[in-house]
N, C-alpha and C positions, 0 to 999 in steps of 0.2 A: 504494500500500500504506500503510495506516494504522499508525503506531507507537503505542507507549504514550504516554499523556498526560505532558507535562512537569511535573514536580513542582518547584516553587520556593517560596521563602518567601511570595510573594504569594498562593499557593494554599493556605496553611495558616492555622490560627488558634492563638494562644498558649494554653498551658495555664497556669492560675494556681493558686496555693495556695488551698485552700478556707478557710483561716484568715486569712492576712495578705495575700493577693492578689499575692505575689511571683511572678515568672516564672522564678526560678532554683531548680534542684533539684540534689541530689547523690545519687549511688548509695549505697545501703546494702543490707544483706542481712537477710532474715528467715530464721532458722535453724529447721529442723524435724528431728526425730529419727525415723528409720525403724527399727522393731524388726528385730533379726537374724532373728527368726522369719518375717518377711515378705520379707526380702531374700535369705534363704538363706546369709547371711554368718556368720562366727564372731563378729562384733561388731555392735552397733547402728551405723547409719550416720547421719551428719549431712548433711542436704541443704540447701545454701544456695540461697535464692530471691532473686534480685536485685529490689530495689524502688527507688523514688525518694522521697526526703524533701525537704521544703523547706529550702533553704540558709539561710533567714532564721530560721524559727521551729521547724523540725524536724517539722512536721506531715506525715503521709502521706495524700494524697488517697485517697478511697474507691476510685477507679478503679485505683490502684496497689497496693492491698492484695491479697494472694493469696486466692484462693477457699478457703474452709474446708470 
């Protein structure tokens, strides 16, 4: 019986910052507002979308940006 392939660091490739080529990122949040008319709530809602930004220069790679 075959199992799932083993995932290890040697089977991955690093993601680098598009600006400074650092390989270190920190989590940040892109905040979006959803109208109470769309949500059925009594107030507008704040929707946090987690993203990663470069720990060195603060850049957000295109692949990390939320789809608009």
